[in-house]
C-alpha positions in Angstrom: 61.4 94.7 126.0 61.1 96.1 122.6 64.1 96.1 120.3 64.4 98.2 117.2 66.6 97.8 114.1 66.7 101.0 112.0 69.3 99.6 109.6 67.7 98.8 106.2 67.5 95.1 105.5 66.5 93.1 102.5 64.0 90.3 102.4 63.2 87.5 100.0 64.5 86.8 96.5 63.4 90.2 95.2 65.4 92.0 97.9 62.5 93.9 99.4 63.6 96.8 101.7 62.8 95.9 105.3 62.8 97.6 108.7 62.2 95.6 111.9 61.0 96.8 115.3 59.4 95.4 118.5 59.3 91.9 120.0 56.9 89.0 119.9 55.2 87.0 117.1 55.8 88.4 113.7 53.5 90.9 112.0 54.4 91.8 108.4 53.4 95.4 107.6 52.8 96.5 104.0 53.1 100.3 103.7 51.0 102.6 101.6 51.9 104.5 98.4 55.2 106.3 98.4 57.4 108.1 96.0 60.0 105.3 95.8 60.8 101.8 97.1 64.3 102.4 98.3 65.2 101.6 101.9 63.8 104.5 104.0 66.3 107.0 105.3 66.2 110.2 107.4 62.7 111.6 108.0 61.1 108.9 105.9 62.6 106.2 108.1 61.5 107.9 111.3 58.0 108.3 109.8 57.7 104.7 108.8 58.9 103.4 112.2 56.5 105.8 114.0 53.6 104.4 111.9 54.3 100.8 113.0 55.4 101.5 116.6 51.9 101.3 118.2 51.7 97.7 116.8 55.2 96.8 118.0 54.3 96.7 121.7 53.3 93.1 121.4 54.6 92.1 118.0 57.9 92.1 116.1 56.8 94.2 113.2 58.5 93.6 109.8 57.9 96.7 107.7 58.4 95.4 104.1 58.4 97.7 101.0 57.6 96.6 97.5 60.3 95.7 94.9 62.4 98.4 93.4 62.5 99.1 89.7 59.1 97.6 89.0 58.6 96.8 85.3 55.9 98.6 83.4 52.6 96.6 83.5 53.2 95.3 87.0 50.0 94.0 88.6 49.0 93.6 92.2 49.2 89.9 91.7 52.9 90.1 90.7 53.6 92.4 93.7 51.9 89.9 96.0 54.0 87.1 94.6 57.1 89.0 95.7 55.8 89.2 99.2 54.7 85.5 99.2 58.2 84.4 98.2 59.8 86.6 100.9 57.4 85.3 103.6 58.0 81.7 102.6 61.8 82.2 102.7 62.0 84.1 106.0 59.1 82.6 108.0 58.4 79.2 106.5 54.7 79.4 107.3 51.7 81.7 107.5 52.0 85.1 109.3 49.7 87.9 110.3 49.6 90.8 107.8 48.7 94.5 108.3 48.4 96.6 105.1 48.1 100.4 105.1 46.1 101.8 102.1 47.8 100.5 99.0 49.6 97.9 101.2 46.2 96.6 102.1 45.4 96.0 98.5 48.5 93.9 98.2 47.6 92.0 101.5 44.1 91.1 100.1 45.7 89.9 96.9 48.1 87.8 99.0 45.3 86.2 100.9 43.5 85.4 97.6 46.5 84.1 95.7 48.8 82.7 98.4 46.6 81.6 101.3 49.4 79.3 102.6 51.4 82.4 103.8 48.6 84.3 105.4 47.2 83.7 108.9 45.2 86.9 109.5 44.9 90.3 107.8 44.4 93.8 109.1 43.3 96.4 106.5 44.2 99.9 107.6 42.3 102.4 105.5 42.1 99.9 102.7 39.6 97.7 100.9 38.8 95.4 98.0 39.1 98.3 95.5 39.5 102.1 95.4 36.4 104.2 95.5 35.7 106.3 92.4 37.2 109.4 94.1 40.3 107.5 95.1 40.9 106.4 91.5 40.4 109.9 90.2 42.8 111.4 92.8 45.6 108.9 92.1 45.2 109.5 88.3 45.6 113.2 88.9 48.6 112.6 91.1 50.2 110.5 88.4 49.5 113.1 85.8 51.0 115.8 87.9 54.1 113.8 88.7 54.7 112.9 85.0 54.3 116.5 84.0 56.8 117.6 86.6 54.2 119.5 88.7 55.7 118.4 92.0 54.0 121.0 94.2 50.6 120.3 92.8 51.2 116.6 93.3 52.4 117.1 96.9 49.3 119.2 97.7 47.0 116.5 96.2 48.8 113.7 97.9 48.8 115.3 101.4 45.4 117.0 101.2 43.5 113.9 100.3 44.7 112.2 103.5 42.5 114.4 105.7 38.9 114.0 106.4 37.7 117.5 107.3 38.0 120.8 105.3 40.4 122.6 107.7 42.8 119.6 107.9 42.5 119.2 104.2 43.6 122.7 103.5 46.4 122.6 106.1 47.8 119.3 104.7 47.5 120.5 101.1 49.6 123.6 102.0 52.2 121.3 103.6 52.2 119.1 100.6 52.6 122.1 98.3 55.6 123.2 100.2 57.3 119.8 100.6 56.3 118.4 97.1 59.6 119.2 95.3 61.7 117.6 98.1 59.3 114.6 98.7 58.9 113.8 95.0 62.4 114.6 93.8 64.2 112.1 91.5 62.7 109.1 89.9 59.1 108.3 91.0 58.7 105.5 88.4 57.9 102.8 91.1 55.1 105.0 92.5 53.6 105.5 89.1 53.7 101.8 88.3 51.9 101.0 91.6 49.3 103.6 90.8 48.6 102.0 87.5 48.4 98.6 89.2 46.0 99.8 91.9 43.9 101.6 89.3 43.1 98.1 87.8 42.8 96.4 91.2 39.4 95.1 92.1 39.2 91.9 94.1 35.5 92.2 95.1 34.4 89.0 93.2 37.1 87.0 95.1 36.2 88.1 98.6 34.0 85.0 99.3 37.0 82.7 98.7 39.3 84.5 101.2 38.8 82.3 104.3 41.2 83.9 106.8 40.0 86.4 109.4 40.2 90.0 108.1 39.7 93.2 110.1 38.7 96.2 108.0 39.5 99.5 109.5 38.3 102.7 107.8 37.1 106.2 108.1 33.7 107.5 107.0 35.5 110.6 105.6 38.1 108.7 103.7 38.5 110.3 100.3 40.1 107.2 98.7 37.5 104.6 99.6 34.5 105.9 101.6 32.3 104.1 104.1 30.4 102.1 101.4 33.5 100.4 100.0 34.7 99.5 103.5 31.3 97.9 104.3 31.3 96.1 101.0 34.7 94.6 101.8 33.8 93.4 105.3 30.4 92.1 104.2 31.9 90.2 101.3 34.5 88.3 103.4 33.4 85.0 105.1 35.4 86.0 108.2 35.4 89.8 107.8 34.7 92.4 110.4 34.5 96.2 110.3 35.7 99.0 112.5 34.4 102.2 110.9 35.2 105.6 112.4 32.5 107.7 110.8 34.1 111.1 111.6 37.7 110.2 110.6 39.7 110.4 107.3 42.3 108.2 105.7 45.2 108.8 108.1 43.3 109.5 111.3 41.4 106.2 111.2 44.7 104.2 111.1 46.3 105.9 114.0 43.2 106.2 116.3 43.6 104.7 119.8 40.5 102.6 119.2 42.1 101.2 116.0 45.3 100.2 117.9 43.3 98.5 120.6 41.1 96.7 118.1 44.1 95.4 116.1 45.7 94.2 119.3 42.6 92.2 120.3 42.1 90.9 116.8 45.7 89.6 116.5 45.5 88.1 120.0 42.5 85.9 119.2 43.1 82.2 119.2 43.2 80.4 115.8 39.7 79.5 114.6 
């Protein structure tokens, strides 16, 4: 039977915000880009739990956010070091990781820098680097947030998640309407992570990442694109690719075929 804890927890020396749901072997889930790194509450908490619930049928999923109040100049390597310390303290050995979008960037950095804490990796709409379009979008997003253009930032953030034109327009409108509420207050952590991911490119280190990695992506993903997903899977010694040619950034992560493939991948015996 699945058990759920919706009370925010803290994990590791850096006090990373954490939610836990499901039962079974641990799966550490690294979320995508968000406006803040506080413990999720209200609609945000429900959204985050809904995102991991499909993977919690057979796993105890530990949703773990990045450190709050990140200093300027933070890199993906320093973010990964926070996670590595938390995993060593809580689990005492390697665990399976699933990273969504920006969270996948951190998961790959973890596998490269701290192989002792990583058993397997699932990249959900994530890869060894952002595509050129993804970097451009995130720079525009950061510029709009810094300038106080919250509606434009919301429209850009939501609209880019879709693959098709109709869905893109609908989500852009939703982002325009919700931007002031979603991006209210201090978004400094999001801006710091955007800067870190802008510089992130682990392509040259892929051959040294020995753990099994499942790369899930959409052919219509506006942040990465099919070519970057293929490049990532091909560059890994134990990489494999599930590419949904007709799906975008979000739809590829939540597709039934993705959930089934992740379950099979995580259930494989070691080696």
